[in-house]
N, C-alpha and C positions, 0 to 999 in steps of 0.2 A: 299249495293253493295261493293264488295271488288275488289281491283286491285293492282298490284305490279309495281313499277318503279325501274329500274336498276340504275338510277341516278336522283338527284334532277332536276326537270324540271319545267319550266314555261309553264302553259297550262290551259285549261278550259274544263269543261264537260257540255253537254247539252242533253236534251231529246226532240226529235221532233216526231210529229205524222206522219201518212202516207201522209198527205198533205204538210209536210214540216214546219208546225207551231211549233215554239219553245214553249214547255210546261213547261220547267224548265231549269235553267242554273246557272252555277257558274261564278263569275268574273274570268278573267285571273289572276292567282296567281302562286306563287312558291310552288310546291308540293314536299314534302320530299321523299327521297329514301326509298324503302322498301314496305311493305304491308300496304295499306291505306284502310280505311273504310269510306264510305260516306252514310249518311242516306238520302233516297229519299222517300217521301210519295207519292205513286201513287194510294192510295185508292180511290181518287175521279176521277181518269181517267176512261173513258168508255172502254169497251172491244175493243180491236183492236191491230193493228200493230204499233210498235214504234221503234225508233232508239236511241241508246245511242251513243253520238258523243264525241270523245276526240280530241281536237285541241291543237297542240303545234307547236314550230318553225320548226319541221321536217315534219309536215303534219297533216293528219286527219286519225283517225281510227273509224270505225263504227261497232256497234254490233246491229243486229236486234233482237227484242224480241216481244212476244205477251202477252197481258194481257187478261185474261178471268175472267169475273165476275160470 
């Protein structure tokens, strides 16, 4: 997964399933400015709807996505 930050930011990423269970997460840490790449292995996740959640001191952003086997 790739994403871009306009300024260095302390935050965390998580993936939850449709029941709200956290399937994967990072610790809260300082992320550098610019284009960032994070390797996330979802090969063992069942088919279904998931959310990628970004949390930082200014709030939360959520991206919904679907995995199909």
